[in-house]
N, C-alpha and C positions, 0 to 999 in steps of 0.2 A: 227910717230900717224900723221894722217890727222886733220889739224886744223878744227873747227867746225865753221859753219856759225855766223856772229855777233848775228843774231836773237836769236838762239838758245841759244848762249851763255849769250845774255843779259835774256832770258827767266831763263835759270838755276840760274843767280846770284839773279835774284827778289825773284823766289821761295825758294833759299836755302842759307839765307843772313848768315854773318858771324856771329859765336856763335851757329849755328845750332849745334845739337848733332847728332853723327854719330854712328849705331850701326853694326858691322862688320858683315856679314854672312859669308864670304869667299873672302880670298885675292889671286888671280890667279900669285903668286909670288913665284915661289920653291926657291928662295935663302934667301930672309929676310921675310917671311910671319907674319902677326900679327894674333894671335889666334883668331878664331871665336868666337864671342860672346863680343869682345872687345869694349869699348866705347872710343870716343874721340870727339873733340870740330873742327868744319870747320873754318880754317883760311880764306881761299879764295880759289877761282876758277880760274886758271889760263885761258890763251888764248886759251889753247889745251883741256880744258874742264876737267884737273884734280883736282881732290878735294884734296887740301891740310888739311892733318887734324894733329893736335895734339891730338895723343893717348894718354889717362890715364896713360899708362905705361911706360911714357916718349919718344916713338918713334916718329918719325914725316913722316914717310911713306905718299905718294900719292896714290888717288883711282882712277880708271879709270872706266867711265860709261863703261855697255857693256862687261868688261873683270873681273872687280870685282864685287861682290855682297856684297850690305849694304842696310842699312834703315837709311832715314833723318829724324832726330826728330824736331820740332820746339825749338829755342832757349829757354832757361830757363828764366823766367822775373826776372828781375832785381828790388830790391825795391829802390825808391827814397823817401826820407824823407824830406821835407821843415818842419821847427821849426819854430811859433811864439810866441810871448808872450801873456800869457793869463790874464786878469782882471777879477772880479766879485764883485756882490754887494750881500750883505746878509743882510735879514731881519727876526730880531729874535722874538720871542713870547715874550710879555711885561709879566705882572703880571695878566692878565685877560683872556691870553691865546689869543691875536689878535695881528696881525702882527705889528711890527713898523711902521709907518709912513715914516721914512727916514732910508736907508740903509746903512751900512758902506760897503766900497771901501776893496777889498781884492787884494792882490797882489798875483805873481805866488806862493810864497813861502807859502802863508796862504791858498793857494787854495789845496796844498799836500794832505791835510787830507780829502778831498773830493773827490779824482782821481776815485774811483771805482764808486761813484754817477754821477760824470760827464760823463764818458765813456758809462756808460747805457743810460743816457739821448742823448748821440750823437746819438747812435745804433736808441734809439726809434725816433729820429726824422729822421731818414731817411726816404725816400718815397719808395713805391714798384718800381716804375721804376727807382730806383738807385741801385737795388739789385745786376745787373752784373757790371755794370761799374762806380758805385757812381758818383760823380760831372761829369763823362766825359760824363755822360747822356744828360747833357745841353751842351756841348761844340759844336758850331754848324760851325766850319770851316772844310775844306775837306784840312788838311794839314798833315805835319809830325809829329805834337803832336799827332793828333787823332788818325794816325795811330800806334803810336809806344806806347803812353798812354793806355793801358789797361783801368786802373780804377785808380780813386782816391777817397779817404776815409778820412775824419777828424777821429780825435781822440787825445788822450793826453796821456802825458809821463813825469814820473818823471825825471829831468836829472839837476846834479849840484845843488841840494838843491831848485829848485821850480819846480812847473808844468806848462809844456809847451803845446801848442795846436800844433798837427802835422797833415800834409797833408802826409798819405802814398800811393806812386804812384807807380803801378806795370808796370813796363815799358819793352818793347820788344825792344832790342838794344841798340843803345847809342843815347842820345840826344844831338845834335849840341849845342854850346853857343846859339844861337839865339832861338832855341826851348826849351832849359831851362828857358830863359829869359820869353817867351811867355806864358809858364807853369806857372812859378812863378807869373804871374802878372794875368792870370786866376783864379789862387787859391785866388789870395789878393781880388779881385773883389768877388768872392763866400765867401770870410772870411767877408768881410765890407758891402756889399750890397746885396747879394744874399743870399744863405744857411745859412751863420752866422747872417745875420738879422734877419731872422725869429727863428734862435735857440736862441739869446740871449733873446728874448722875452717869452722863454718856462721858467716857474717856476721849479725848481730843489728842491724837498722836501727832505728836511734832517732833523733830529733829532729836532735840534734846531730852525728851521724858513725854510725860503726859500731861495734859492741861485739861481741868476743869473750869465750867465758865457758868455765873448765877447771873440770872436777869434781876433777881430780887436780893436785898439782904435786911436784915433786921435792924440795921442801922438809921441814918438820916437818909432814907431812900424816896426817890421823888420821882414822879412820872409828870410829865408835861411836854405841852405842845412846842414845836420849832419857836414858836414867835415868845413864848412864855419862859422857855428855856435861855433864850438866845439873845433874846432883845434887850439892848443896854439897858432900856427905859422901864423894863416890866415891872419891878419892884415901887418905882414910883408912880404906877397907874393901878386903878381897881381891877380886880379879878370879876369875872360875869358872875361868878357865883361865890360864896363861902359858908362856912356854917358855923354856928354859935348855940347858945344853950339860954332860954328864958330862965331869968331868976325866981320867976312866980312859982313855975311850976317844976322846973327841970327839965322842962320837953326840949328836946334837938329839933332844932330849927335851921331853914337854908334863908339866905338874905340874898337878893339879886340885885346886881349893879340896876340903876336909874328906877327902882319900883320899890314904893313906901310899905312900911312893915314888912311880915316877913310869911314864909311858907312852913308848915309842919313837913318835917322829913320823915321820909318812909324808913329808916332807921332807927328811929326813937325805940328805946329798950324800956322806958317808965322807970329807970334808974338815973338819978342825976348825976353821981360822979361818972358812971358808964359812959354817960351821955357827954360828958365833958370831955373824956378821953377820946370818944368817937370824934368830936369837932376839933379838937386838937389835932391828933392823927389825919384826918381826913384834910385839914388845912395845910398842915406840914407836907402831906404826900403829894398835894399838887402845887407846893412851892410858894404859897400863900403867908405872908409874915404877920406877925402880931399887929403892925401898922396898917397894914392893908386891912384886915378884920375890923380895928375899932374905925378906921375910916367908913369900912360898909356899913355897921352898926350905926354912926352919925348920919350918914347919908339917908339912909332907910327911916329915921328917926324925924330928922331934921329939914330934910332934902339936899338933893345932890350939889347946890351952888353954894354950900356954906364952907368955909374955911378947914373945920373939922371933916368933911368928907374927903379931904386930901391925904394919902397915906405921908406925906411930907410933913406934915401938921405934926405928927407924933415922931418922927424921927430922932428929936433931940433928947426925948425923955428915953434915959437908957433903963428906967423903972421898969417900963412895960414890958412883960413877957408872957408867954403861956398864952391861953386862950381868954377871949373877951366876952362876958355877958352883957344881954342887954338890959336897958334901965328899965325901971319898975313901969316907967311911963309907956312902955309898949304894950 
C-alpha cells in the first residue's frame, strides 16, 4: 500500500476525528469480511490512511479508502455535567396576603421540594439567542473549548439529599485538562456575574410565596464534575490540574498530573499575594484540598511514584492548611 501525502493525511484526521462512527457498506476482504451494515467506532487513522475501527461486533479490522466502502458519521456527543451548590431566599405571605419583608434562607436540601418550579424558571429565563448553544452563545474565544463544547445549559438535579445547580455540557470529543478548567471558569462566571446574576433576581412564584434562587454564592462555593463531586474516593486521588505559586518569583502556575515541572498561568497578576489568593480560590472552587495540592507539588518535583505524590500521605498532618508553595528546587 502506498503512503499518502501528509496534507491528505492531516485532512482526513481533521475531518474524521477519533470517536467518529463508521457504517460499513462493503468490505473488500475475501477472508475476514465484516458484514455490510455493521457499525463501529473510529480509533485512529494510520500513516497509510487506513481507518482503524473497533466494530460493535467485537472485531478490529481496518478499512482502506478506495477499496472498502463505508460512511463516516459525526462522533456522538458526550454529556459533561458540572455541579454547584444552590441557595435560595423564600418570602412567604403574611396573614394579610402580603409578602414578608424579610425572607428566609434556604439550603439545597430545603430547595428539593421546589425542583420542578426552579427548572421551569431556568428554562423560561433562557434567551432566544441561546436556543442552539445555550451559554456557549456568549463564549467569545476561538479555541478548543468553543470547537468542542456544542452547548451549555443550566438545570437542577436532586442528588444525595439536596438540590444542585447543574451545567449540562454537550461535548464533541474529549476536553484536555486545560480546556476543562477554562470551561469550568466560564461557567463559574456565568453563574456568578452573567446569566446567574439575572436569574437570581427573578421571582419564582410558588403556592406559599416567592422564591429566589442563586446558582453562586460567596461562601464555600464549588463547581465540580459528576465524578469529582460524588465519587467516594475523589479526595484520595490526584486532580488533573491544580494551581500554586512559585516562591522565587511569586508567579501563578499550573501543575498537571503526571507531568514534571509546572506551566505559567494566564491568570498571573504579577503580585505574589494576589496570585496566592487566586491559587487558593481556584483550588477551593474546584474542590481540590490542600493535601491534593501538596501531592501534586511533590509529584511534579520528585516523580509520581513517590509516597508524597499520594494525598493520603498528608492527611494525618492537621496543621497543613491553605495554599502550598513549590520548593525553591523547582
